[in-house]
DOPALO-905939 format. One record per residue (C-alpha): residue number from 0; residue in three letters; x, y, z. Coordinates in nm, 2 decimals. Example, Ala and Ser with C-alpha at 12.3 -4.5 7.8 and 13.67 -1.06 7.14 Angstrom:
<rs>
num,residu,u,v,w
0,ALA,1.23,-0.45,0.78 .
1,SER,1.37,-0.11,0.71 .
</rs>
This chain:
<rs>
num,residu,u,v,w
0,MET,3.28,-3.03,9.45 .
1,LEU,3.18,-2.91,9.10 .
2,ARG,3.45,-2.65,9.11 .
3,PHE,3.71,-2.91,9.18 .
4,LYS,3.59,-3.13,8.89 .
5,ILE,3.61,-2.83,8.66 .
6,LEU,3.96,-2.74,8.78 .
7,ALA,4.07,-3.10,8.75 .
8,SER,3.95,-3.11,8.39 .
9,VAL,4.10,-2.77,8.29 .
10,VAL,4.45,-2.83,8.43 .
11,PRO,4.54,-3.12,8.19 .
12,LEU,4.41,-2.91,7.90 .
13,MET,4.63,-2.62,8.00 .
14,ALA,4.93,-2.85,8.03 .
15,ALA,4.86,-2.99,7.68 .
16,ALA,4.84,-2.64,7.54 .
17,VAL,5.18,-2.55,7.68 .
18,LEU,5.33,-2.87,7.53 .
19,VAL,5.17,-2.81,7.19 .
20,ARG,5.31,-2.45,7.19 .
21,GLY,5.66,-2.59,7.26 .
22,GLY,5.66,-2.56,7.63 .
23,PRO,5.80,-2.28,7.85 .
24,GLY,6.16,-2.20,7.78 .
25,SER,6.17,-2.43,7.47 .
26,PRO,6.41,-2.34,7.20 .
27,SER,6.28,-2.09,6.94 .
28,HIS,6.17,-2.20,6.60 .
29,PRO,6.38,-2.13,6.30 .
30,CYS,6.37,-1.75,6.23 .
31,ILE,6.55,-1.50,6.00 .
32,ALA,6.55,-1.12,6.02 .
33,PHE,6.45,-0.99,5.67 .
34,GLY,6.52,-0.62,5.69 .
35,GLU,6.32,-0.50,5.99 .
36,THR,6.08,-0.79,5.97 .
37,PRO,6.15,-1.12,6.16 .
38,VAL,6.02,-1.42,5.97 .
39,GLU,5.97,-1.73,6.18 .
40,LEU,5.84,-2.09,6.13 .
41,ALA,5.51,-2.11,6.33 .
42,SER,5.49,-2.34,6.62 .
43,VAL,5.13,-2.42,6.53 .
44,PRO,4.99,-2.39,6.18 .
45,TRP,4.68,-2.19,6.25 .
46,THR,4.88,-1.89,6.38 .
47,ALA,5.07,-1.85,6.05 .
48,GLY,4.98,-1.58,5.80 .
49,LEU,5.14,-1.78,5.52 .
50,HIS,5.14,-2.15,5.46 .
51,VAL,5.39,-2.31,5.22 .
52,ALA,5.40,-2.67,5.09 .
53,PHE,5.67,-2.88,4.92 .
54,THR,5.65,-3.10,4.61 .
55,ASP,5.88,-3.35,4.44 .
56,ASP,5.71,-3.26,4.10 .
57,PRO,5.86,-2.95,3.94 .
58,ALA,5.54,-2.90,3.73 .
59,ARG,5.33,-2.85,4.04 .
60,ALA,5.57,-2.60,4.20 .
61,THR,5.49,-2.23,4.21 .
62,VAL,5.84,-2.14,4.35 .
63,ARG,6.16,-2.32,4.27 .
64,VAL,6.45,-2.31,4.53 .
65,GLU,6.79,-2.43,4.44 .
66,ILE,7.02,-2.56,4.71 .
67,THR,7.37,-2.45,4.61 .
68,GLU,7.70,-2.60,4.70 .
69,THR,7.88,-2.27,4.76 .
70,ALA,7.78,-1.96,4.94 .
71,GLU,7.90,-1.74,4.65 .
72,ALA,7.63,-1.89,4.42 .
73,ALA,7.34,-1.82,4.66 .
74,ASP,7.10,-1.54,4.70 .
75,PHE,7.04,-1.64,5.07 .
76,VAL,7.31,-1.79,5.29 .
77,LEU,7.24,-1.95,5.62 .
78,VAL,7.54,-2.07,5.83 .
79,ASP,7.54,-2.12,6.20 .
80,ASP,7.74,-2.31,6.46 .
81,GLY,7.46,-2.39,6.69 .
82,PRO,7.29,-2.16,6.94 .
83,SER,7.35,-1.79,6.86 .
84,SER,7.51,-1.55,7.09 .
85,GLU,7.26,-1.29,6.97 .
86,THR,6.97,-1.39,7.18 .
87,ASP,6.74,-1.11,7.07 .
88,ALA,6.83,-1.12,6.70 .
89,CYS,6.49,-1.25,6.60 .
90,GLN,6.25,-1.20,6.89 .
91,SER,5.88,-1.23,6.81 .
92,SER,5.69,-0.91,6.79 .
93,ALA,5.37,-0.78,6.63 .
94,ALA,5.57,-0.74,6.31 .
95,THR,5.68,-1.10,6.30 .
96,ARG,5.57,-1.28,5.99 .
97,LEU,5.48,-1.64,6.07 .
98,VAL,5.52,-1.91,5.81 .
99,ALA,5.39,-2.27,5.84 .
100,ILE,5.48,-2.58,5.63 .
101,ALA,5.16,-2.74,5.52 .
102,ALA,5.13,-3.11,5.46 .
103,HIS,4.89,-3.05,5.17 .
104,PRO,4.88,-2.72,4.97 .
105,SER,4.57,-2.53,4.92 .
106,GLY,4.51,-2.34,4.60 .
107,ALA,4.66,-2.02,4.73 .
108,ASP,4.97,-2.16,4.91 .
109,PRO,5.31,-2.13,4.75 .
110,VAL,5.43,-2.48,4.65 .
111,ILE,5.81,-2.51,4.67 .
112,TYR,6.03,-2.74,4.47 .
113,LEU,6.38,-2.80,4.60 .
114,THR,6.64,-2.86,4.34 .
115,SER,7.01,-2.90,4.32 .
116,HIS,7.04,-2.72,3.99 .
117,GLY,6.86,-2.43,3.82 .
118,PRO,6.66,-2.26,3.70 .
119,ALA,6.53,-2.13,4.03 .
120,ASP,6.35,-1.84,4.18 .
121,TYR,6.58,-1.84,4.48 .
122,ARG,6.92,-1.99,4.55 .
123,ILE,7.01,-2.08,4.90 .
124,TYR,7.32,-2.22,5.08 .
125,VAL,7.25,-2.39,5.41 .
126,ARG,7.51,-2.52,5.66 .
127,SER,7.33,-2.53,5.99 .
128,LYS,7.27,-2.74,6.30 .
129,THR,6.93,-2.59,6.36 .
130,PHE,6.79,-2.52,6.01 .
131,SER,6.71,-2.77,5.74 .
132,ALA,6.71,-2.68,5.37 .
133,ARG,6.33,-2.70,5.39 .
134,ASP,6.32,-2.46,5.68 .
135,ALA,6.54,-2.22,5.50 .
136,ALA,6.34,-2.24,5.18 .
137,ALA,6.01,-2.19,5.37 .
138,LEU,6.16,-1.89,5.54 .
139,ILE,6.29,-1.72,5.23 .
140,VAL,5.97,-1.78,5.03 .
141,GLY,5.77,-1.66,5.34 .
142,ALA,5.99,-1.35,5.36 .
143,ALA,5.90,-1.27,5.00 .
144,GLY,5.54,-1.32,5.08 .
145,GLY,5.52,-1.64,4.87 .
146,HIS,5.60,-1.46,4.55 .
147,ARG,5.85,-1.56,4.29 .
148,HIS,6.18,-1.38,4.29 .
149,LEU,6.27,-1.41,3.92 .
150,GLN,6.03,-1.31,3.65 .
151,ALA,6.13,-1.58,3.41 .
152,ALA,6.20,-1.90,3.61 .
153,SER,6.11,-2.18,3.38 .
154,LEU,6.14,-2.55,3.38 .
</rs>
């Protein structure tokens, strides 16, 4: 009888874990291939090697990302028409760099300020059904390891 009680308490926990991780067969999280390294938004924050945060105050930002109106003006262009036909373009592996968006930054986390005009460390163009501008900014900053792109990006 004790075994049944243990089993009855473990099964709901296992089901909850599957749901937290996104469920079996759930769509993948936003991901880009950066050279040979896939960079993906983590499904759970504690698995990420890098956390980024966003701010509305440019003075608090450690990285500025401009959202451009044209692809020609961008350093990073992300355009998709929905689900990709390349199903293995960004599969998770041991080399995958996981990035999580933190609600509150710690002292070491990059803090991203999204702007519509420069100066900026990165310039991105996003037209996507699956990626938001925040997702794309988090991925590009994560791909760079949280470092600034330009040496003299100033306010």
